[in-house]
C-alpha positions in Angstrom: -0.5 -0.2 0.0 1.0 3.6 -0.4 0.1 6.8 1.7 -0.1 10.1 0.2 2.0 13.0 1.9 2.5 16.5 0.4 1.6 15.3 -2.6 4.1 12.3 -3.0 3.5 8.7 -2.2 5.0 6.3 0.8 4.9 3.0 0.5 3.9 0.6 3.6 3.6 -3.2 4.2 3.5 -3.6 7.7 2.7 -2.0 11.0 4.7 -3.2 14.3 3.2 -2.0 17.8 5.6 -2.6 20.6 3.8 -1.6 23.8 6.4 -1.7 27.4 4.2 -0.6 30.0 4.4 -0.8 33.6 2.5 -3.7 35.3 0.3 -1.2 36.8 -0.5 0.4 33.6 -4.1 -0.7 33.4 -5.0 0.9 30.2 -3.2 -1.4 27.8 -3.0 1.2 24.8 -1.0 -1.3 22.8 -2.9 -3.8 22.8 -6.6 -1.9 22.5 -4.6 -0.3 19.4 -4.0 -3.5 17.8 -7.3 -4.5 18.3 -9.0 -1.9 16.6 -7.2 -1.5 13.4 -6.6 -5.7 13.0 -9.6 -5.6 10.9 -8.8 -2.7 8.6 -5.5 -4.3 8.2 -6.4 -8.0 7.5 -9.0 -5.9 4.3 -6.0 -4.6 3.2 -3.7 -6.7 3.5 -1.6 -5.1 6.0 0.9 -7.4 8.1 0.5 -6.5 12.1 2.3 -7.7 14.5 2.3 -6.8 18.7 5.1 -7.2 20.8 4.4 -6.8 24.7 8.0 -6.3 26.6 8.4 -4.9 30.1 12.0 -3.6 29.5 13.6 -0.4 27.8 16.2 -2.7 26.3 13.7 -5.4 25.5 12.6 -2.3 23.2 15.7 -2.5 21.5 15.9 -6.3 21.0 12.3 -6.2 19.3 13.5 -3.0 16.9 16.4 -5.8 16.1 13.7 -8.6 15.6 11.0 -6.4 13.5 14.7 -5.6 11.4 15.3 -9.3 10.8 11.4 -9.5 9.7 11.3 -6.9 7.2 14.4 -7.9 5.8 13.4 -11.7 5.7 10.0 -10.9 4.4 10.9 -7.8 2.3 8.2 -6.0 4.4 8.4 -1.7 4.4 7.3 -0.8 8.1 5.5 1.1 10.5 6.9 1.5 14.1 4.8 2.1 17.0 6.0 2.4 20.2 3.5 2.6 23.2 6.1 3.5 26.4 6.7 6.0 29.1 9.2 8.9 28.3 10.8 12.1 29.6 12.5 14.8 27.3 15.4 12.7 27.7 14.7 8.6 27.5 12.2 6.5 27.4 11.4 3.3 29.3 8.3 1.5 31.2 9.7 3.3 34.9 11.8 6.2 35.7 14.4 3.2 36.7 14.7 2.0 33.4 14.8 4.1 30.6 17.2 4.2 27.9 18.8 8.0 26.2 17.1 8.5 23.2 19.8 7.8 21.1 20.0 3.8 22.0 17.4 4.2 19.4 19.7 5.3 16.6 21.6 2.1 15.8 18.5 -0.5 15.7 16.2 1.8 14.0 18.8 3.5 11.1 19.3 -0.7 10.4 15.4 -1.0 10.0 15.2 2.1 8.0 18.0 0.9 5.5 16.3 -2.7 5.2 12.8 -0.4 4.0 14.9 1.7 1.8 14.3 4.9 4.1 10.9 4.2 4.1 10.5 3.8 8.1 7.5 5.7 9.8 8.5 5.8 13.6 5.2 7.1 15.7 5.8 7.1 19.5 2.9 7.3 21.9 4.4 8.6 24.6 4.7 11.7 26.6 7.9 14.0 25.1 7.8 10.9 22.0 8.7 13.8 19.5 11.8 14.3 21.3 13.6 11.3 18.9 14.0 13.9 16.6 17.0 15.0 19.1 18.6 11.9 17.5 18.7 13.1 14.5 21.9 14.3 12.9 23.0 15.0 8.8 26.2 13.9 9.0 25.1 10.3 9.0 21.9 8.3 7.9 18.5 9.1 9.2 17.0 6.3 11.4 13.7 7.2 10.0 12.2 8.7 7.0 9.1 10.2 9.1 8.7 10.8 12.6 5.1 11.5 14.5 4.8 12.1 18.6 4.0 14.2 20.9 6.2 17.5 22.1 5.0 17.4 25.8 3.6 15.2 28.7 -0.2 14.0 27.4 -2.3 11.6 28.6 -2.9 7.6 27.7 -6.6 8.5 27.1 -5.7 10.5 24.5 -2.6 8.8 23.2 -5.6 5.7 22.8 -8.3 8.0 21.1 -5.6 9.5 19.0 -3.5 6.8 17.7 -6.9 4.8 16.9 -8.1 7.5 15.0 -4.8 8.2 13.1 -4.0 4.4 12.0 -8.3 4.1 11.0 -7.4 7.0 8.9 -4.5 6.1 7.6 -5.5 2.8 6.5 -8.7 3.8 5.1 -7.9 7.5 3.0 -4.5 6.6 2.6 -3.3 10.4 3.7 -1.3 10.6 6.3 -2.5 14.0 6.7 -5.8 13.3 7.2 -4.8 10.8 9.8 -2.9 13.2 11.9 -6.1 15.4 11.5 -7.6 12.7 13.1 -5.5 12.2 15.7 -5.4 15.7 17.0 -9.4 15.5 16.5 -8.9 13.1 19.1 -7.1 14.3 21.5 -9.1 16.1 23.8 -6.3 17.8 26.1 -4.0 19.5 24.2 -3.8 18.5 20.2 -0.9 21.1 19.5 1.5 18.9 21.3 1.6 16.4 18.7 4.3 17.0 16.0 5.0 15.2 12.5 8.8 15.5 10.7 9.7 13.7 7.5 13.9 13.8 7.1 13.9 15.7 4.1 12.4 18.6 5.5 14.2 18.6 9.1 17.1 18.1 7.2 16.3 21.3 4.7 16.0 23.2 8.0 19.5 22.8 9.4 20.9 23.7 6.5 18.6 26.8 5.6 19.8 27.8 9.3 23.6 27.7 8.0 22.9 29.3 5.0 21.1 31.8 7.1 24.2 32.4 9.0 26.5 32.2 6.8 24.4 35.3 4.3 22.6 37.6 6.5 24.8 38.4 9.7 28.0 39.8 7.5 31.3 39.5 8.4 32.6 36.7 6.0 35.3 34.9 7.8 33.6 34.7 11.2 30.1 33.4 9.6 32.1 30.7 7.6 33.6 29.8 11.1 30.3 29.7 12.5 28.8 27.5 9.4 31.6 25.0 10.2 30.9 24.9 13.7 26.9 24.5 13.2 27.8 21.4 10.7 29.9 20.3 13.2 27.6 20.1 16.3 25.2 17.9 14.2 28.0 15.6 13.0 29.2 16.9 10.1 33.1 17.1 9.4 34.1 19.7 6.9 37.7 21.0 6.3 37.6 24.4 6.5 39.6 25.5 3.8 37.3 23.5 1.1 34.6 24.8 2.7 35.9 28.3 2.0 37.4 27.5 -1.4 34.5 26.6 -2.3 32.5 30.2 -1.0 35.2 32.4 -2.8 34.9 29.8 -6.1 31.0 30.5 -7.0 29.1 29.5 -3.4 28.9 25.8 -4.8 25.3 25.6 -2.0 23.5 23.2 -4.2 26.6 20.9 -4.5 27.3 21.0 -0.5 23.9 20.5 0.0 23.6 17.1 -2.5 26.8 16.1 -1.0 25.6 16.2 2.8 21.9 15.3 1.7 22.5 12.5 -0.5 24.1 10.5 3.3 21.5 11.6 5.5 18.4 10.3 2.9 20.3 7.3 2.1 20.7 8.4 -1.5 24.1 7.4 -1.5 22.4 3.4 -1.4 18.5 4.3 -3.2 19.4 6.9 -5.9 16.1 5.6 -7.4 14.9 7.5 -4.3 15.6 11.0 -5.6 12.5 12.5 -6.9 11.2 11.6 -3.7 13.2 14.3 -2.0 13.1 16.9 -4.8 13.7 20.5 -2.5 16.5 22.4 -4.1 19.1 25.0 -2.2 17.5 27.6 -4.4 13.7 26.6 -2.8 15.2 26.4 0.7 16.8 29.7 0.1 13.7 31.4 -1.1 11.7 30.0 2.5 14.2 31.3 4.2 14.2 35.0 2.3 17.6 34.3 1.2 19.6 35.6 -2.0 22.2 33.5 -2.8 23.8 35.4 -5.5 
């Protein structure tokens, strides 16, 4: 199947639900989600599997198991995680948490197997903080991420994601599915955030452009721009960077080289049409002049 997102299409063939809650959590939101969407998955021939685990490390182990399954059966997955979390990490209890960065390796492997198609939905307070693991200098661990950036109520999570997946499976539109999620959050619908890898990367690159072009003092700003990339895991030779700017400001070349790694275009060049943003478009969004 494929769902539409901002005028393009995204393939998926499987949904994996990982539930990792405290024993005292009587509202087993992952179970309820599985029961709600199973008839829809059966109707649409979407593979659905449910995992009930009891530790933060078990989440990591389950992601690796899902990766093996997807590689063996050529599945394009959506992974849904139901657990507890803070701005710094995830796990069933305060005493059993891992930092968000622990997700990078297993998610990146799963994203590679799915050829840059992994959608991760996080049903946990502060779940959108997975975005803090993204680094433009390395391959992205996800194609897309959906989660709340603040604390959420279990009842809102349950209603919201049941509505999200029902809409996604019947209407095949991620935008409509997100609207359905927010419509069913009766407390704070604005806390739900969605980000895809291309737009996140474009935002980071656009900020580097802005710093370099707007603030004056070229030499100082080159240092700022290089430091900004370094903060995100990209090592740039300062002499080559400055020479490139003086020779013609080949921003598109710099963008393409870094983007290729982050969006896995070095491994899957056939995906280029899925990620069409150019430096000129990013500069226009930022109101910048590249000439």
